[in-house]
C-alpha positions in Angstrom: 60.1 -1.9 44.4 58.5 1.3 43.1 60.9 4.0 41.9 60.2 7.4 43.5 61.3 10.5 41.7 61.5 13.9 43.4 59.3 16.5 41.6 59.6 20.2 42.4 57.5 22.4 42.8 54.3 20.6 41.5 53.2 17.5 39.5 50.2 18.5 37.4 48.9 18.4 33.8 51.5 17.1 31.3 54.1 16.5 34.0 51.7 14.2 35.8 50.9 12.4 32.6 54.6 11.9 31.8 55.0 10.3 35.3 52.1 8.0 34.6 53.5 7.0 31.2 57.0 6.3 32.7 55.6 4.3 35.5 57.4 6.0 38.4 55.9 7.7 41.5 56.4 11.4 42.1 57.2 12.8 45.5 56.2 16.4 45.3 58.0 19.2 47.2 56.3 22.5 46.8 59.5 24.4 47.3 63.2 24.1 46.6 64.1 24.0 50.3 66.3 21.0 51.0 64.6 20.2 54.4 61.3 19.8 52.6 62.9 17.5 50.0 64.6 15.5 52.7 61.3 14.9 54.5 59.8 13.3 51.4 62.8 11.0 50.7 62.1 7.2 50.8 64.3 4.9 52.8 66.1 3.7 49.6 66.5 7.3 48.3 65.1 9.0 45.2 65.5 7.3 41.9 65.9 10.8 40.2 64.6 14.3 40.3 62.4 16.5 38.0 62.9 20.2 38.8 60.7 22.7 37.0 62.9 25.8 36.7 60.1 27.4 34.6 58.0 27.5 37.8 60.7 28.6 40.2 63.2 31.4 40.4 66.1 30.0 38.3 68.6 30.7 41.2 66.4 28.5 43.5 66.2 25.7 40.9 69.9 25.6 40.2 70.6 26.0 43.9 68.6 22.9 44.6 70.4 21.0 41.8 73.7 22.0 43.4 72.6 20.8 46.8 71.3 17.5 45.5 74.6 16.9 43.7 76.7 17.7 46.8 74.7 15.3 49.1 76.4 12.2 50.2 73.3 10.1 49.0 72.8 10.4 45.3 69.4 11.3 43.9 70.0 9.7 40.5 69.5 11.7 37.3 68.3 15.3 37.5 66.0 16.5 34.7 65.1 20.2 34.3 62.1 21.9 32.8 63.1 25.3 31.5 61.6 28.2 29.6 63.1 29.3 26.2 64.6 32.5 27.8 66.4 30.4 30.4 68.4 28.3 27.9 71.4 30.7 27.9 71.5 30.5 31.7 72.2 26.8 31.5 75.7 27.4 30.0 78.5 26.4 32.3 76.0 24.7 34.6 75.8 21.4 32.7 77.3 19.6 35.7 74.3 20.3 37.8 71.7 18.4 35.7 71.6 15.4 33.3 68.9 16.5 30.8 66.3 19.1 30.2 63.0 19.8 28.3 61.7 23.2 27.2 58.3 24.4 28.4 55.5 24.1 27.5 56.0 20.4 28.3 55.4 17.7 25.7 54.2 14.6 27.5 55.9 12.2 25.1 59.2 14.0 25.2 59.4 14.3 28.9 58.3 10.7 29.5 61.0 9.5 27.0 63.7 11.6 28.6 62.8 10.5 32.1 62.6 6.8 31.1 65.9 7.0 29.2 67.8 8.7 32.1 66.4 6.4 34.7 67.3 3.3 32.7 70.8 4.6 32.1 71.1 5.0 35.9 70.2 1.3 36.3 66.5 1.6 37.1 65.3 -1.4 35.1 61.9 -1.4 36.7 60.8 1.7 34.7 57.9 0.5 32.6 58.4 -0.1 28.9 55.5 -2.4 28.1 52.2 -3.3 29.7 50.6 -6.7 29.0 47.2 -7.8 30.1 46.1 -11.1 28.4 45.8 -10.4 24.7 46.4 -6.7 25.1 50.0 -5.3 24.8 50.9 -1.6 25.1 54.4 -0.5 24.1 55.0 2.7 26.2 58.0 3.7 24.1 56.4 3.5 20.7 52.9 4.5 21.8 51.5 1.4 20.1 48.9 -1.0 21.3 48.1 -4.5 20.0 45.3 -6.9 20.8 45.7 -10.6 19.9 48.7 -9.5 17.8 46.7 -6.9 15.9 47.8 -3.3 15.9 45.0 -1.1 17.2 44.2 2.1 15.3 43.9 4.6 18.1 43.6 8.3 18.3 46.0 10.0 20.8 43.3 10.4 23.5 42.1 6.8 23.0 45.6 5.6 23.5 46.1 7.8 26.5 42.8 6.6 28.1 43.7 2.9 27.4 47.3 3.4 28.7 46.1 5.1 31.9 43.5 2.4 32.7 45.9 -0.5 31.8 48.7 0.9 34.0 46.3 1.2 36.9 44.5 -2.2 36.7 41.6 -3.1 39.1 41.3 0.5 40.3 38.0 2.3 39.9 38.1 5.8 38.5 35.2 8.2 38.2 34.6 9.9 35.0 35.7 13.3 36.4 39.0 11.7 37.6 39.6 10.3 34.2 38.9 13.7 32.6 41.4 15.2 35.0 44.2 12.6 34.7 43.9 11.9 31.0 42.6 15.0 29.3 44.1 17.3 31.9 42.9 19.7 34.6 42.6 22.5 32.0 40.0 20.4 30.0 36.4 21.6 30.4 34.6 19.0 28.5 31.8 16.9 30.1 31.9 13.4 31.4 30.2 12.3 28.3 33.6 12.5 26.6 34.8 9.6 28.7 31.8 7.4 27.8 32.3 8.1 24.1 36.0 7.2 24.2 35.3 4.0 26.2 32.7 2.9 23.7 35.2 3.5 20.9 38.0 1.6 22.8 35.7 -1.4 23.4 34.8 -1.5 19.7 38.5 -1.4 18.7 39.4 -4.1 21.3 36.7 -6.3 19.7 33.8 -8.1 21.2 36.0 -10.9 22.7 38.2 -8.3 24.6 35.8 -5.4 25.3 35.4 -6.7 28.8 38.9 -5.4 29.6 37.3 -2.1 30.3 34.5 -2.6 32.9 31.7 -0.2 33.9 31.3 0.3 37.6 27.6 1.3 38.0 27.1 4.9 39.3 30.8 5.4 39.6 32.9 5.1 36.5 35.3 2.5 35.0 38.1 0.2 35.8 40.5 -2.0 33.8 40.7 -5.7 34.5 40.3 -9.3 33.2 36.7 -9.9 34.1 34.7 -12.0 31.7 31.9 -9.6 31.1 31.0 -5.9 31.4 28.0 -3.7 31.8 27.5 -1.8 28.6 
């Protein structure tokens, strides 16, 4: 069963990356209105909520937290994103949320806090490790090994490998990979993806380079095929 976490009011850039790393699915409500939130709720409820108070009036964000706390059906842990100037406003409101991060959002910090809170709430399905044949990616330590050998990866090489490996057998265009891995604010060309794929294949080694497959005229996908198009 896939854990669904409420995300208000958007899920873009580093927030989206943190969800990808954590392995949960966001349900995005564009406002703090409870009726909009309720319309998105899955049958088994939300596993948790991420509310970006830095992108909402603080009164609206805290009001939604209060309404979620008072509901008969629990939404699990509530994590806030706040600006530095909002920190003092959290005093005496600690009962309305479980954790917070300060904007600008750091992907690793937010992913770690989400994963930690969801696990404490009993969501054992939150991803901690991804294994594909000889490749193993530890999502908590940001370390990848292939055939027991630690891979020496740059941050973006790791992010690209993690994204592909957590979405196996799905084909992604180069532009989609730029948006989802490098971020929507990145203005580099598609050539960037090709360069990183070549480096990853070299570091995976000749016998495992086929894990990242080229889909002609489209982009790339991750899988356990026996060969790849260079």
